[in-house]
C-alpha positions as CSV (number, residue, x, y, z in Angstrom):
1,M,27.3,61.8,-12.9
2,S,27.8,59.7,-10.0
3,G,27.6,56.0,-10.6
4,Q,25.1,55.1,-7.8
5,S,25.0,51.4,-7.1
6,P,21.7,49.6,-6.4
7,D,20.5,49.7,-2.8
8,P,21.7,46.6,-1.0
9,L,18.3,46.2,0.7
10,E,16.6,46.2,-2.6
11,Q,19.0,43.5,-3.9
12,I,18.3,41.4,-0.9
13,M,14.5,41.8,-1.3
14,A,14.7,40.9,-5.0
15,T,16.7,37.8,-4.1
16,V,14.2,36.8,-1.4
17,V,11.2,37.3,-3.7
18,S,12.9,35.3,-6.4
19,G,13.6,32.5,-4.0
20,F,10.0,32.4,-2.8
21,Q,8.9,32.3,-6.5
22,Q,11.2,29.4,-7.3
23,T,10.0,27.6,-4.2
24,T,6.4,28.2,-5.1
25,D,7.0,26.9,-8.6
26,A,8.7,23.8,-7.3
27,I,5.8,23.1,-4.9
28,R,3.2,23.5,-7.7
29,E,5.2,21.1,-9.9
30,L,5.4,18.5,-7.1
31,Q,1.6,18.9,-6.5
32,L,0.9,18.3,-10.2
33,K,3.2,15.2,-10.2
34,Q,1.4,13.9,-7.0
35,E,-2.0,14.4,-8.6
36,A,-0.9,12.5,-11.7
37,L,0.4,9.6,-9.6
38,E,-2.8,9.5,-7.6
39,R,-4.9,9.4,-10.8
40,Q,-2.7,6.6,-12.1
41,Q,-3.0,4.7,-8.9
42,Q,-6.8,5.1,-8.9
43,Q,-7.0,3.8,-12.5
44,Q,-4.9,0.8,-11.6
45,A,-7.0,0.0,-8.5
46,K,-10.2,0.3,-10.6
47,A,-8.7,-2.0,-13.2
48,A,-7.7,-4.6,-10.7
49,Y,-11.1,-4.5,-9.0
50,Q,-12.9,-4.8,-12.3
51,G,-10.9,-7.9,-13.3
52,M,-11.8,-9.9,-10.2
53,T,-14.6,-12.3,-9.3
54,G,-16.8,-11.8,-6.2
55,C,-14.5,-13.4,-3.7
56,G,-11.5,-11.7,-5.1
57,K,-13.2,-8.4,-4.9
58,S,-14.1,-9.0,-1.2
59,R,-10.5,-9.8,-0.3
60,Y,-9.1,-6.9,-2.4
61,V,-11.5,-4.4,-0.9
62,A,-10.8,-5.7,2.6
63,E,-7.1,-5.4,2.1
64,L,-7.4,-1.8,0.8
65,V,-9.6,-0.9,3.8
66,E,-6.9,-2.3,6.1
67,I,-4.3,-0.2,4.4
68,E,-6.4,2.9,4.7
69,K,-7.2,2.1,8.4
70,Q,-3.4,2.2,9.1
71,K,-3.4,5.8,8.1
72,D,-6.2,6.7,10.6
73,P,-7.0,3.7,13.0
74,T,-9.8,5.6,14.7
75,N,-11.8,6.3,11.5
76,T,-12.9,3.0,10.0
77,R,-15.8,4.6,8.0
78,G,-13.4,7.1,6.6
79,A,-11.2,4.3,5.4
80,Q,-14.1,2.6,3.7
81,K,-15.2,5.8,2.0
82,R,-11.7,6.5,0.7
83,V,-11.5,3.0,-0.7
84,A,-14.9,3.5,-2.3
85,D,-13.8,6.7,-3.9
86,T,-10.5,5.2,-5.1
87,I,-12.1,2.3,-6.9
88,G,-15.3,4.1,-8.0
89,I,-17.9,2.1,-6.1
90,S,-20.4,3.2,-3.4
91,S,-19.6,3.0,0.3
92,A,-22.6,0.6,0.7
93,R,-20.9,-1.7,-1.8
94,V,-17.7,-1.6,0.2
95,T,-19.6,-2.5,3.4
96,Q,-21.5,-5.3,1.5
97,L,-18.2,-6.8,0.3
98,L,-16.6,-6.6,3.8
99,N,-19.6,-8.3,5.4
100,S,-20.1,-11.0,2.8
101,D,-19.5,-14.4,4.5
102,K,-19.8,-16.3,1.3
103,N,-17.2,-14.3,-0.5
104,R,-14.8,-14.3,2.4
105,K,-15.1,-18.1,2.9
106,N,-14.7,-18.9,-0.8
107,G,-11.4,-17.0,-1.0
108,K,-9.8,-18.5,2.1
């Protein structure tokens, strides 16, 4: 009846596996929080856009596109697409708002 202690290698492996599991759980929790924040931001952006008049929409969309361009200055069309997706309008509508002389002049 020898009291054999657990193998040290098995203890280390169990600790490593447990650590990886905790890290994975923490990453998943952060991803869920990030998704919730992105949904909230999208809802707020849509609400702001919906509450504006034509010239306000043009200026708002132009500002959002500029913010998105800063993330990737070489991809202007990508910035416009991301803005369109965020506020729930078509890419063509974003282009229309950006190119509208009347709306830009009324707001400035």
